[in-house]
C-alpha positions in Angstrom: -27.1 15.1 51.2 -23.4 15.0 50.2 -21.3 17.8 51.4 -20.7 20.6 48.9 -17.5 20.2 46.8 -15.2 23.3 46.8 -15.7 25.3 43.7 -12.1 25.3 42.7 -12.0 21.6 42.5 -15.4 20.8 41.0 -15.3 23.1 38.0 -13.3 22.4 34.9 -11.4 25.5 33.8 -12.3 27.3 30.7 -10.7 25.8 27.4 -8.2 27.7 25.4 -6.2 27.1 22.3 -2.4 27.2 22.4 0.3 27.8 19.7 3.9 27.2 20.9 6.8 28.3 18.5 10.4 27.6 19.1 13.3 28.7 17.0 15.9 26.1 15.8 19.4 26.9 17.0 18.6 30.2 18.7 21.2 29.6 21.3 23.9 29.5 18.5 23.0 32.9 17.3 25.5 35.6 18.2 24.3 37.5 21.3 24.3 40.8 19.2 21.7 39.3 17.0 19.4 37.5 19.4 17.1 40.5 20.1 16.8 41.6 16.4 16.0 38.0 15.4 13.4 37.6 18.2 11.9 41.0 17.2 11.7 39.7 13.5 9.9 36.7 14.7 7.4 38.7 16.9 6.7 40.9 13.8 6.1 37.8 11.7 3.7 36.4 14.1 1.7 39.6 14.7 1.2 39.9 11.1 0.1 36.2 10.7 -2.4 36.5 13.5 -3.9 39.7 11.8 -4.0 37.9 8.4 -6.0 35.0 10.1 -8.6 37.4 11.8 -7.3 36.6 15.2 -7.2 39.8 17.1 -7.6 38.4 20.6 -4.1 37.0 21.4 -3.6 37.1 25.1 -0.5 39.4 25.6 -0.4 39.4 29.4 2.9 38.2 30.7 1.0 35.6 32.7 -0.5 34.3 29.3 2.2 34.5 26.7 5.0 32.8 28.3 8.4 33.8 26.7 10.8 30.9 26.1 13.6 33.1 24.8 13.9 31.2 21.6 10.0 31.3 21.2 6.7 31.7 23.1 3.4 30.2 24.1 0.4 32.0 22.9 -2.9 31.5 24.6 -6.1 32.2 22.6 -9.8 31.7 22.9 -10.8 28.1 22.1 -12.9 29.1 19.0 -9.7 30.1 17.1 -8.3 26.4 17.3 -9.0 25.6 13.6 -7.5 28.9 12.5 -4.3 28.1 14.2 -4.1 25.0 11.9 -5.6 26.7 8.7 -4.9 29.2 7.5 -2.3 30.2 10.1 0.3 27.5 9.4 0.3 28.4 5.7 0.5 32.1 6.3 3.4 31.4 8.7 5.4 29.4 6.3 5.1 32.0 3.5 5.9 34.8 5.9 9.1 33.0 7.0 10.1 32.3 3.4 9.7 35.9 2.6 11.9 36.8 5.6 14.5 34.3 4.3 14.6 36.0 0.8 15.0 39.4 2.1 17.2 39.0 5.2 20.7 40.3 5.3 23.5 37.8 5.0 24.6 38.7 8.5 21.1 38.0 9.8 20.5 34.4 11.0 17.6 32.4 9.3 14.5 31.7 11.3 13.4 28.1 11.3 10.6 27.0 13.5 9.1 24.1 15.3 5.6 24.8 16.3 2.8 22.9 18.1 -1.0 23.5 18.3 -3.0 22.1 21.2 -6.1 22.9 23.2 -7.3 22.1 26.8 -8.4 23.7 30.0 -6.2 26.4 31.7 -6.8 28.0 35.0 -7.0 31.8 34.6 -5.5 34.4 35.2 -2.2 32.7 35.0 -3.4 30.0 32.5 -1.8 27.2 34.3 -2.6 23.6 33.4 -1.5 20.4 31.8 -2.6 21.7 28.3 0.3 24.3 28.5 2.6 21.5 29.6 1.6 19.3 26.8 1.7 22.0 24.0 5.6 22.5 25.0 6.2 18.8 25.2 4.8 18.5 21.6 7.1 21.2 20.2 10.0 19.7 22.1 9.2 16.1 20.9 11.6 14.0 18.9 8.8 13.7 16.4 8.7 17.5 16.0 12.5 17.7 15.6 12.6 15.1 13.1 9.9 16.8 11.1 12.0 20.0 11.2 15.0 18.0 9.9 12.9 17.0 6.9 11.8 20.7 6.6 15.3 22.1 6.5 16.6 19.4 4.2 13.9 20.5 1.7 14.3 24.4 2.4 11.1 24.7 4.3 11.3 26.8 7.4 8.5 25.3 9.5 7.5 22.0 11.0 4.4 21.7 13.1 3.2 19.1 15.5 -0.6 19.2 15.9 -2.1 17.4 18.9 -4.5 14.5 18.3 -7.3 16.5 20.0 -6.8 19.5 17.7 -6.6 17.3 14.6 -9.9 15.7 15.3 -11.7 18.8 16.1 -10.4 20.7 13.1 -9.0 18.8 10.2 -11.0 15.7 10.6 -14.0 17.5 11.5 -13.8 19.4 8.3 -13.1 22.9 9.6 -9.8 23.5 7.7 -10.6 24.8 4.2 -7.4 23.9 2.5 -5.7 21.2 4.8 -6.9 17.7 4.8 -6.0 14.6 6.5 -3.5 13.5 3.7 -1.4 16.6 4.4 -0.3 15.2 7.8 1.9 12.4 8.9 0.8 10.6 12.2 3.6 10.1 14.8 4.0 9.4 18.4 5.4 12.3 20.4 7.8 11.5 23.0 10.3 13.8 24.9 13.8 12.6 26.3 13.7 12.6 30.0 9.8 12.6 30.1 8.9 9.0 30.1 5.5 9.6 31.2 4.6 11.5 28.1 3.6 9.7 24.9 1.0 11.1 22.7 -0.3 10.8 19.2 0.4 13.8 17.1 0.1 14.8 13.5 3.1 16.4 11.7 2.8 19.0 9.1 5.6 20.5 7.0 4.1 23.0 4.4 4.8 21.7 0.9 6.0 18.4 1.9 4.0 15.1 1.7 3.9 12.7 4.5 5.8 10.3 2.4 8.8 12.7 2.5 8.5 13.1 6.3 8.2 9.6 7.2 11.7 8.3 6.6 13.0 11.0 9.1 11.1 9.5 11.9 13.2 7.4 14.3 12.6 3.8 15.0 10.6 4.8 18.1 7.7 5.8 15.7 7.7 2.7 13.7 4.4 1.6 15.4 2.7 4.7 14.3 -0.3 4.0 12.0 0.2 4.8 8.3 -0.9 8.2 7.0 -3.6 8.0 4.4 -1.3 9.4 1.7 1.0 6.6 2.2 -1.5 3.7 1.8 -1.4 4.0 -2.0 0.7 1.2 -3.6 2.3 3.8 -5.8 3.9 5.6 -2.8 7.8 5.3 -3.0 9.4 2.9 -0.4 12.9 4.1 0.6 15.7 1.5 0.8 16.2 0.1 4.4 19.8 1.3 4.4 18.9 4.8 3.4 16.2 4.9 6.1 18.7 3.7 8.7 21.2 6.3 7.7 18.6 8.9 7.8 17.5 8.0 11.3 21.0 8.1 12.6 21.3 11.5 11.0 18.2 12.7 12.7 19.3 11.4 16.1 22.6 13.4 15.7 20.6 16.5 14.9 18.5 16.1 18.1 21.4 16.0 20.4 21.8 18.5 23.2 23.8 21.7 22.5 25.3 21.5 26.0 23.6 24.5 27.7 21.3 23.8 30.5 17.7 25.3 30.7 14.8 25.6 33.1 11.5 26.6 31.6 8.5 27.1 33.8 5.1 26.2 32.1 2.2 26.2 34.5 3.2 23.9 37.4 5.7 22.0 35.4 9.3 22.5 35.0 11.1 21.2 32.0 14.8 20.6 32.9 17.8 19.2 31.1 19.9 19.9 28.2 18.9 22.6 25.8 18.0 21.3 22.3 17.7 23.5 19.3 
């Protein structure tokens, strides 16, 4: 008989849902406003989780990894669909309310977010799923989606992993959101040549046809979203698209401050991008 395989290598760890949020231009906020702004975001997220009936967000330091300008939330896998719908809609509306009520001296809160799922090793919740969730939120595709959002005064852009999309949206587990609300893209991260994953971009209130021109040429091989297959969909002029891509690339440049973020076993190093 074959020798027994050690337990820790034979068993796949339990699966969890992950929500990663990252504030745009947090490093540019005056130091005196950083803590209050982050507190405002924490309050918004706590309210949104409650609105969605999610009361089991893991709050241990080892599970919610503070990124300074955001955080990684680890939840039971059964909440995966709720992280897409209704959470993203509630989060966008909460951010819009914050924008309307904030003082002129308070900075705006504009978020990139990602939703992913996968196995993580408790109690520290280490694993590739956490690494990939962070790479999704840091991807060029997510940054370009936020550029579209900001230009249209929307405070949120989200990259949903293909795994989550298939298990939730395509499986019919999202009551409001459907496939035509999402723009397919390829998520890539500068300095991470081994990472290239299909993702689905969502900006509340924006059709995929509005997001698509913001995507750089690196995503030109991405399949067309269902909403764009109609012959009536507007086609931007090539010069306008090129100019937009150049603008998006400029917005994605590093701010000049180095960072080191530990996520599981992986360290993400390089220039900070906001």
